[in-house]
DRENMAR-442659 format. One record per residue (C-alpha): residue in three letters; x, y, z. Coordinates in steps of 0.5 Angstrom, whole numbers, plus 500, padded with zeros to 3 digits. Last residue first. Example, Ala and Ser with C-alpha at 12.3 -4.5 7.8 and 13.67 -1.06 7.14 Angstrom:
REM DRENMAR-442659
<site><aa>ser</aa><c1>527</c1><c2>498</c2><c3>514</c3></site>
<site><aa>ala</aa><c1>525</c1><c2>491</c2><c3>516</c3></site>
REM end
This chain:
REM DRENMAR-442659
<site><aa>ala</aa><c1>500</c1><c2>510</c2><c3>519</c3></site>
<site><aa>leu</aa><c1>497</c1><c2>517</c2><c3>519</c3></site>
<site><aa>ser</aa><c1>500</c1><c2>520</c2><c3>525</c3></site>
<site><aa>gly</aa><c1>507</c1><c2>520</c2><c3>523</c3></site>
<site><aa>ala</aa><c1>505</c1><c2>523</c2><c3>516</c3></site>
<site><aa>val</aa><c1>502</c1><c2>530</c2><c3>520</c3></site>
<site><aa>ile</aa><c1>509</c1><c2>533</c2><c3>521</c3></site>
<site><aa>leu</aa><c1>512</c1><c2>531</c2><c3>515</c3></site>
<site><aa>ile</aa><c1>506</c1><c2>534</c2><c3>511</c3></site>
<site><aa>gln</aa><c1>507</c1><c2>540</c2><c3>515</c3></site>
<site><aa>asn</aa><c1>514</c1><c2>540</c2><c3>513</c3></site>
<site><aa>lys</aa><c1>512</c1><c2>539</c2><c3>505</c3></site>
<site><aa>val</aa><c1>508</c1><c2>545</c2><c3>506</c3></site>
<site><aa>asp</aa><c1>513</c1><c2>549</c2><c3>509</c3></site>
<site><aa>glu</aa><c1>518</c1><c2>547</c2><c3>503</c3></site>
<site><aa>leu</aa><c1>513</c1><c2>548</c2><c3>498</c3></site>
<site><aa>thr</aa><c1>512</c1><c2>555</c2><c3>501</c3></site>
<site><aa>gly</aa><c1>506</c1><c2>557</c2><c3>504</c3></site>
<site><aa>ser</aa><c1>499</c1><c2>557</c2><c3>502</c3></site>
<site><aa>ala</aa><c1>498</c1><c2>549</c2><c3>502</c3></site>
<site><aa>asp</aa><c1>494</c1><c2>549</c2><c3>509</c3></site>
<site><aa>val</aa><c1>494</c1><c2>541</c2><c3>510</c3></site>
<site><aa>arg</aa><c1>488</c1><c2>537</c2><c3>512</c3></site>
<site><aa>ala</aa><c1>489</c1><c2>530</c2><c3>515</c3></site>
<site><aa>arg</aa><c1>486</c1><c2>523</c2><c3>515</c3></site>
<site><aa>ser</aa><c1>483</c1><c2>525</c2><c3>508</c3></site>
<site><aa>val</aa><c1>477</c1><c2>521</c2><c3>504</c3></site>
<site><aa>glu</aa><c1>471</c1><c2>525</c2><c3>507</c3></site>
<site><aa>glu</aa><c1>474</c1><c2>531</c2><c3>508</c3></site>
<site><aa>tyr</aa><c1>476</c1><c2>531</c2><c3>500</c3></site>
<site><aa>phe</aa><c1>469</c1><c2>529</c2><c3>499</c3></site>
<site><aa>pro</aa><c1>466</c1><c2>534</c2><c3>503</c3></site>
<site><aa>ala</aa><c1>471</c1><c2>539</c2><c3>499</c3></site>
<site><aa>arg</aa><c1>469</c1><c2>537</c2><c3>492</c3></site>
<site><aa>ala</aa><c1>462</c1><c2>540</c2><c3>490</c3></site>
<site><aa>glu</aa><c1>464</c1><c2>547</c2><c3>493</c3></site>
<site><aa>arg</aa><c1>471</c1><c2>547</c2><c3>491</c3></site>
<site><aa>met</aa><c1>469</c1><c2>545</c2><c3>484</c3></site>
<site><aa>leu</aa><c1>464</c1><c2>551</c2><c3>484</c3></site>
<site><aa>lys</aa><c1>470</c1><c2>556</c2><c3>486</c3></site>
<site><aa>leu</aa><c1>475</c1><c2>553</c2><c3>481</c3></site>
<site><aa>leu</aa><c1>469</c1><c2>553</c2><c3>475</c3></site>
<site><aa>gln</aa><c1>469</c1><c2>561</c2><c3>477</c3></site>
<site><aa>gly</aa><c1>476</c1><c2>562</c2><c3>477</c3></site>
<site><aa>pro</aa><c1>478</c1><c2>558</c2><c3>471</c3></site>
<site><aa>asn</aa><c1>472</c1><c2>561</c2><c3>466</c3></site>
<site><aa>ser</aa><c1>472</c1><c2>557</c2><c3>460</c3></site>
<site><aa>asp</aa><c1>477</c1><c2>551</c2><c3>460</c3></site>
<site><aa>leu</aa><c1>477</c1><c2>549</c2><c3>467</c3></site>
<site><aa>leu</aa><c1>474</c1><c2>542</c2><c3>466</c3></site>
<site><aa>pro</aa><c1>478</c1><c2>541</c2><c3>460</c3></site>
<site><aa>arg</aa><c1>485</c1><c2>542</c2><c3>463</c3></site>
<site><aa>asp</aa><c1>490</c1><c2>543</c2><c3>458</c3></site>
<site><aa>thr</aa><c1>495</c1><c2>548</c2><c3>462</c3></site>
<site><aa>gly</aa><c1>496</c1><c2>555</c2><c3>460</c3></site>
<site><aa>gly</aa><c1>493</c1><c2>558</c2><c3>466</c3></site>
<site><aa>leu</aa><c1>492</c1><c2>554</c2><c3>472</c3></site>
<site><aa>arg</aa><c1>497</c1><c2>556</c2><c3>477</c3></site>
<site><aa>pro</aa><c1>494</c1><c2>563</c2><c3>477</c3></site>
<site><aa>thr</aa><c1>488</c1><c2>560</c2><c3>479</c3></site>
<site><aa>ile</aa><c1>491</c1><c2>556</c2><c3>485</c3></site>
<site><aa>gln</aa><c1>493</c1><c2>562</c2><c3>490</c3></site>
<site><aa>glu</aa><c1>486</c1><c2>566</c2><c3>489</c3></site>
<site><aa>asp</aa><c1>482</c1><c2>559</c2><c3>490</c3></site>
<site><aa>lys</aa><c1>485</c1><c2>559</c2><c3>497</c3></site>
<site><aa>thr</aa><c1>489</c1><c2>553</c2><c3>500</c3></site>
<site><aa>asp</aa><c1>488</c1><c2>546</c2><c3>501</c3></site>
<site><aa>leu</aa><c1>492</c1><c2>539</c2><c3>501</c3></site>
<site><aa>trp</aa><c1>488</c1><c2>534</c2><c3>503</c3></site>
<site><aa>val</aa><c1>492</c1><c2>528</c2><c3>506</c3></site>
<site><aa>thr</aa><c1>491</c1><c2>520</c2><c3>505</c3></site>
<site><aa>pro</aa><c1>494</c1><c2>515</c2><c3>509</c3></site>
<site><aa>ala</aa><c1>490</c1><c2>509</c2><c3>505</c3></site>
<site><aa>ala</aa><c1>483</c1><c2>506</c2><c3>506</c3></site>
<site><aa>lys</aa><c1>479</c1><c2>512</c2><c3>505</c3></site>
<site><aa>leu</aa><c1>482</c1><c2>513</c2><c3>498</c3></site>
<site><aa>ala</aa><c1>480</c1><c2>506</c2><c3>496</c3></site>
<site><aa>thr</aa><c1>473</c1><c2>508</c2><c3>498</c3></site>
<site><aa>arg</aa><c1>473</c1><c2>515</c2><c3>495</c3></site>
<site><aa>ser</aa><c1>476</c1><c2>512</c2><c3>488</c3></site>
<site><aa>lys</aa><c1>470</c1><c2>507</c2><c3>488</c3></site>
<site><aa>glu</aa><c1>465</c1><c2>513</c2><c3>489</c3></site>
<site><aa>phe</aa><c1>468</c1><c2>518</c2><c3>483</c3></site>
<site><aa>thr</aa><c1>468</c1><c2>525</c2><c3>485</c3></site>
<site><aa>val</aa><c1>474</c1><c2>524</c2><c3>489</c3></site>
<site><aa>ile</aa><c1>479</c1><c2>523</c2><c3>483</c3></site>
<site><aa>gly</aa><c1>477</c1><c2>530</c2><c3>481</c3></site>
<site><aa>gly</aa><c1>483</c1><c2>534</c2><c3>483</c3></site>
<site><aa>gly</aa><c1>488</c1><c2>528</c2><c3>480</c3></site>
<site><aa>thr</aa><c1>492</c1><c2>524</c2><c3>485</c3></site>
<site><aa>ser</aa><c1>499</c1><c2>525</c2><c3>487</c3></site>
<site><aa>val</aa><c1>502</c1><c2>518</c2><c3>490</c3></site>
<site><aa>val</aa><c1>508</c1><c2>517</c2><c3>495</c3></site>
<site><aa>gly</aa><c1>511</c1><c2>511</c2><c3>495</c3></site>
<site><aa>glu</aa><c1>510</c1><c2>504</c2><c3>497</c3></site>
<site><aa>ser</aa><c1>507</c1><c2>502</c2><c3>490</c3></site>
<site><aa>thr</aa><c1>500</c1><c2>498</c2><c3>490</c3></site>
<site><aa>leu</aa><c1>496</c1><c2>505</c2><c3>491</c3></site>
<site><aa>ala</aa><c1>498</c1><c2>507</c2><c3>484</c3></site>
<site><aa>glu</aa><c1>495</c1><c2>501</c2><c3>481</c3></site>
<site><aa>glu</aa><c1>488</c1><c2>502</c2><c3>484</c3></site>
<site><aa>leu</aa><c1>489</c1><c2>509</c2><c3>483</c3></site>
<site><aa>ala</aa><c1>490</c1><c2>508</c2><c3>475</c3></site>
<site><aa>glu</aa><c1>484</c1><c2>504</c2><c3>475</c3></site>
<site><aa>phe</aa><c1>480</c1><c2>509</c2><c3>479</c3></site>
<site><aa>glu</aa><c1>483</c1><c2>514</c2><c3>473</c3></site>
<site><aa>leu</aa><c1>480</c1><c2>510</c2><c3>468</c3></site>
<site><aa>glu</aa><c1>473</c1><c2>509</c2><c3>471</c3></site>
<site><aa>arg</aa><c1>473</c1><c2>517</c2><c3>472</c3></site>
<site><aa>phe</aa><c1>476</c1><c2>518</c2><c3>465</c3></site>
<site><aa>ala</aa><c1>470</c1><c2>514</c2><c3>462</c3></site>
<site><aa>pro</aa><c1>465</c1><c2>518</c2><c3>466</c3></site>
<site><aa>glu</aa><c1>468</c1><c2>525</c2><c3>464</c3></site>
<site><aa>gly</aa><c1>468</c1><c2>524</c2><c3>456</c3></site>
<site><aa>lys</aa><c1>471</c1><c2>519</c2><c3>451</c3></site>
<site><aa>glu</aa><c1>474</c1><c2>524</c2><c3>446</c3></site>
<site><aa>arg</aa><c1>474</c1><c2>531</c2><c3>450</c3></site>
<site><aa>ile</aa><c1>476</c1><c2>527</c2><c3>456</c3></site>
<site><aa>phe</aa><c1>481</c1><c2>523</c2><c3>453</c3></site>
<site><aa>asp</aa><c1>484</c1><c2>529</c2><c3>449</c3></site>
<site><aa>gly</aa><c1>485</c1><c2>533</c2><c3>456</c3></site>
<site><aa>ile</aa><c1>488</c1><c2>527</c2><c3>459</c3></site>
<site><aa>ser</aa><c1>493</c1><c2>526</c2><c3>454</c3></site>
<site><aa>cys</aa><c1>494</c1><c2>520</c2><c3>450</c3></site>
<site><aa>gly</aa><c1>496</c1><c2>513</c2><c3>450</c3></site>
<site><aa>ala</aa><c1>490</c1><c2>512</c2><c3>455</c3></site>
<site><aa>lys</aa><c1>494</c1><c2>507</c2><c3>459</c3></site>
<site><aa>lys</aa><c1>501</c1><c2>511</c2><c3>459</c3></site>
<site><aa>val</aa><c1>497</c1><c2>518</c2><c3>460</c3></site>
<site><aa>ile</aa><c1>493</c1><c2>515</c2><c3>466</c3></site>
<site><aa>val</aa><c1>499</c1><c2>513</c2><c3>470</c3></site>
<site><aa>asp</aa><c1>502</c1><c2>520</c2><c3>469</c3></site>
<site><aa>asp</aa><c1>495</c1><c2>523</c2><c3>472</c3></site>
<site><aa>thr</aa><c1>495</c1><c2>518</c2><c3>477</c3></site>
<site><aa>asp</aa><c1>502</c1><c2>521</c2><c3>479</c3></site>
<site><aa>val</aa><c1>507</c1><c2>516</c2><c3>483</c3></site>
<site><aa>his</aa><c1>513</c1><c2>518</c2><c3>487</c3></site>
<site><aa>gln</aa><c1>518</c1><c2>512</c2><c3>489</c3></site>
<site><aa>cys</aa><c1>521</c1><c2>512</c2><c3>495</c3></site>
<site><aa>lys</aa><c1>527</c1><c2>516</c2><c3>498</c3></site>
<site><aa>trp</aa><c1>523</c1><c2>519</c2><c3>504</c3></site>
<site><aa>glu</aa><c1>525</c1><c2>526</c2><c3>503</c3></site>
<site><aa>ala</aa><c1>526</c1><c2>525</c2><c3>495</c3></site>
<site><aa>ser</aa><c1>519</c1><c2>522</c2><c3>495</c3></site>
<site><aa>leu</aa><c1>516</c1><c2>528</c2><c3>499</c3></site>
<site><aa>met</aa><c1>519</c1><c2>533</c2><c3>494</c3></site>
<site><aa>arg</aa><c1>516</c1><c2>529</c2><c3>489</c3></site>
<site><aa>ala</aa><c1>509</c1><c2>529</c2><c3>492</c3></site>
<site><aa>val</aa><c1>510</c1><c2>536</c2><c3>494</c3></site>
<site><aa>thr</aa><c1>510</c1><c2>538</c2><c3>486</c3></site>
<site><aa>ser</aa><c1>505</c1><c2>533</c2><c3>484</c3></site>
<site><aa>lys</aa><c1>500</c1><c2>535</c2><c3>489</c3></site>
<site><aa>gly</aa><c1>501</c1><c2>543</c2><c3>488</c3></site>
<site><aa>val</aa><c1>494</c1><c2>546</c2><c3>489</c3></site>
<site><aa>gly</aa><c1>493</c1><c2>547</c2><c3>482</c3></site>
<site><aa>pro</aa><c1>487</c1><c2>542</c2><c3>481</c3></site>
<site><aa>leu</aa><c1>484</c1><c2>541</c2><c3>488</c3></site>
<site><aa>gly</aa><c1>486</c1><c2>537</c2><c3>493</c3></site>
<site><aa>val</aa><c1>489</c1><c2>530</c2><c3>494</c3></site>
<site><aa>leu</aa><c1>495</c1><c2>527</c2><c3>496</c3></site>
<site><aa>val</aa><c1>497</c1><c2>520</c2><c3>498</c3></site>
<site><aa>leu</aa><c1>502</c1><c2>517</c2><c3>503</c3></site>
<site><aa>arg</aa><c1>506</c1><c2>511</c2><c3>504</c3></site>
<site><aa>ala</aa><c1>502</c1><c2>507</c2><c3>499</c3></site>
<site><aa>met</aa><c1>500</c1><c2>500</c2><c3>500</c3></site>
REM end
C-alpha cells in the first residue's frame, strides 16, 4: 500500500509536493495522471474530449488502484474524489488533503490542458470546491494548508504523516 496519497483541487501542488516527499523518503512517486496517460495512449484532455468524463473517471480509478500498490507517494487528479469507487479506495489509504484559497490556485491553471476548467477557471474552480470539498474531507485523514512555500507544505505533511499509518 502507498506510503501517502495526496488529494486536492487542480493546481494546489499535489504532484510537486509528492515529488518532494518521495525524495525526502527515498521512495517512488506515482502520479495517477501519468498512469492514465500511459494507459490511454493520449493526453487526459484528449481522452476526456473524445470519450467523456465518465469513461475518464473509470480509467482514473484503475490508475488509482495501480498506484496504491506502490510503496511510494501518490498524487492524484483533482476530481478523483467524485467517483465513489475511488473514494472507497482513498479512505483505506493514508490520504492527505492539500488545500488553499482559490485565488492562489487560479494563476497556476493558465496555459494547461484542463478541459473541465477551460471556459472560466476562477468560477469553475469555485464550483469544483463546493462540490468536492465534502469528498476531500470524507477520504482524508488530515488537511494541510498549501498556501505557504513548497518547503513549508512538505514539512507540514511530514509532521502529520507519522500519525496516519
